[in-house]
C-alpha positions in Angstrom: 113.8 110.1 119.6 115.9 108.6 116.8 118.0 105.6 117.7 121.4 104.7 116.4 120.3 101.1 116.1 119.2 100.1 112.6 115.7 98.4 112.5 115.6 94.9 111.0 112.9 94.5 108.4 111.8 90.9 107.8 110.9 91.0 104.1 109.7 89.1 101.1 109.2 90.6 97.6 105.8 91.6 96.4 104.2 91.4 99.8 102.9 94.0 102.3 106.6 94.3 103.4 107.2 96.1 100.1 105.2 99.0 101.5 107.5 99.2 104.6 110.6 99.1 102.5 109.2 102.0 100.5 108.6 103.8 103.8 112.2 103.3 104.9 113.5 104.5 101.6 111.3 107.5 101.7 112.5 108.3 105.3 116.1 107.8 104.2 116.4 105.7 107.4 119.1 103.0 107.9 117.9 99.5 108.0 118.8 95.8 107.6 116.9 93.4 105.5 116.2 89.8 106.5 114.8 88.3 103.3 112.5 85.4 103.4 111.9 83.2 100.4 108.2 82.5 100.3 108.7 80.1 97.4 110.5 77.9 99.8 108.1 78.5 102.7 110.7 80.2 104.9 108.1 82.3 106.6 106.7 79.1 108.2 110.0 77.7 109.4 110.9 77.8 113.2 113.5 80.4 112.8 111.0 83.0 111.6 108.1 81.8 113.7 110.4 82.5 116.7 110.3 86.2 115.6 106.7 86.4 114.5 104.5 83.4 115.4 101.9 84.5 112.8 104.4 83.7 110.1 103.6 86.9 108.2 105.6 89.8 106.9 106.3 92.6 107.4 107.8 92.6 110.9 110.4 94.9 112.2 112.7 94.5 115.3 114.1 97.8 116.6 115.8 98.3 120.0 114.7 94.8 120.9 111.1 95.5 120.3 109.0 93.6 117.7 106.5 95.6 115.7 104.0 94.0 113.3 100.9 95.2 111.4 101.3 97.8 108.8 99.6 100.7 110.6 101.6 100.1 113.7 104.9 99.8 111.8 104.2 103.1 109.9 103.4 105.0 113.1 106.5 103.6 114.8 109.0 104.2 112.0 107.8 107.7 111.2 108.2 108.7 114.8 111.5 106.9 115.3 113.1 108.5 112.2 111.6 112.0 112.1 114.3 113.6 109.9 112.0 114.0 106.9 109.1 115.4 109.0 106.5 113.1 107.4 104.5 112.5 110.5 102.6 115.2 112.3 103.9 115.5 115.9 101.7 115.1 119.0 99.9 118.4 119.4 99.6 119.1 115.7 95.9 119.3 114.6 96.7 116.9 111.7 98.0 114.1 114.1 94.5 112.8 114.8 93.4 112.5 111.1 96.8 111.1 110.3 96.5 108.3 112.9 92.9 107.7 111.8 93.9 106.9 108.2 96.8 104.7 109.2 94.6 102.6 111.5 91.7 102.6 109.0 93.8 100.6 106.6 94.1 97.6 108.8 90.8 97.9 110.6 88.4 98.6 107.7 90.1 98.6 104.3 91.9 95.2 104.4 88.8 93.3 105.8 86.7 94.9 103.2 89.1 94.0 100.4 89.5 90.4 101.6 85.8 89.8 101.7 85.3 91.3 98.3 88.2 89.4 96.7 86.9 86.1 98.1 83.4 87.0 96.9 82.0 86.4 100.4 79.3 88.3 102.1 80.5 90.5 105.0 79.1 90.2 108.5 75.8 91.9 109.1 76.1 95.7 109.0 75.8 96.1 112.8 78.7 93.7 113.5 80.9 94.2 110.4 84.3 95.8 111.3 84.0 98.0 108.2 80.3 98.4 107.5 80.1 97.7 103.8 82.6 97.8 100.9 80.9 100.7 99.1 81.1 102.9 102.1 84.8 102.2 102.6 85.5 103.1 98.9 83.4 106.2 99.0 85.2 107.4 102.1 88.6 106.9 100.4 87.5 108.6 97.2 86.1 111.6 99.2 89.3 111.9 101.1 91.3 112.2 97.9 89.1 114.6 96.1 91.1 117.7 97.2 94.5 116.1 96.6 97.2 115.7 95.7 97.6 113.7 98.9 95.4 112.4 101.7 95.7 115.7 103.5 95.7 118.1 100.6 99.2 119.5 99.9 100.6 117.9 103.1 102.5 114.7 102.1 102.9 112.2 105.0 104.0 108.6 105.4 100.3 107.6 105.3 100.4 108.4 101.6 103.1 105.7 101.1 100.8 103.1 102.8 97.7 104.1 100.8 99.4 104.7 97.5 101.0 101.2 97.5 97.8 99.5 98.8 95.5 101.2 96.3 97.8 100.5 93.3 97.9 96.8 94.2 94.2 96.4 94.9 93.2 98.3 91.8 95.6 96.1 89.8 94.0 93.0 91.2 90.6 94.3 90.1 89.2 94.6 93.6 89.2 98.4 94.2 87.4 100.5 91.5 89.8 102.6 89.5 88.1 106.0 90.0 89.9 109.0 88.5 90.9 110.2 91.9 92.2 106.9 93.2 94.1 106.2 89.9 95.8 109.7 89.8 96.7 109.3 93.5 98.4 105.9 93.4 100.2 106.8 90.2 101.5 110.0 91.9 102.9 107.9 94.7 104.3 105.2 92.4 106.3 107.9 90.6 108.3 108.7 93.6 112.0 107.5 93.5 111.5 105.4 96.7 108.8 103.4 95.0 110.9 102.8 91.9 113.8 101.5 94.0 111.6 99.1 95.8 110.0 97.9 92.6 113.5 97.1 91.2 114.4 95.3 94.5 111.2 93.2 94.3 111.8 92.2 90.7 115.4 91.1 91.4 114.6 89.2 94.6 111.6 87.4 93.1 113.8 86.1 90.2 116.3 84.8 92.7 113.7 83.2 94.9 111.9 81.5 91.9 115.2 80.2 90.7 116.1 78.8 94.1 112.7 77.1 94.3 113.0 75.6 90.9 116.5 74.3 91.7 115.1 72.6 94.8 112.5 70.7 93.0 
């Protein structure tokens, strides 16, 4: 059920929080931003650690509840603000696959990408949380082959998460730029919500860098 209270998004430009801001824009949901300047280390100061002791963004507070972790935030916000109907409801056959792909991001994709970016060997196959990097990428590529979205013609908020994540990780040279992955993230990046967030990030980063330079 939708709440009249606006969620508070703790935010920093060009972080995982950009993905959540894109989601809020896509949902046309009301929100309040609490911007943290990473250039000044504000994410590690007591005021924010009292909100999220991990000192990480994104974090949202809504109706007095703290929600962190991208998959959980996406599930929560899509259900809390259902006006765009971008989350399959409970009972819909697509609900299970939709949840699977939102959770797969944090449980398998991110650990695989971090190991690969740091050039470190993953845990042995039987104990690795994601198996191996090649299997993770092959699964993503196979899911996108019928496009244009994760679930064919059915666009969901999961596409916001994966579109942003794949664009960044391909840009960093970690994820292979297969034709299917490239076409997919470019399609998501072309949405008006993504363009608005890109502009916000650019503007905020300039302000933050100037503040940091002035403080030196």
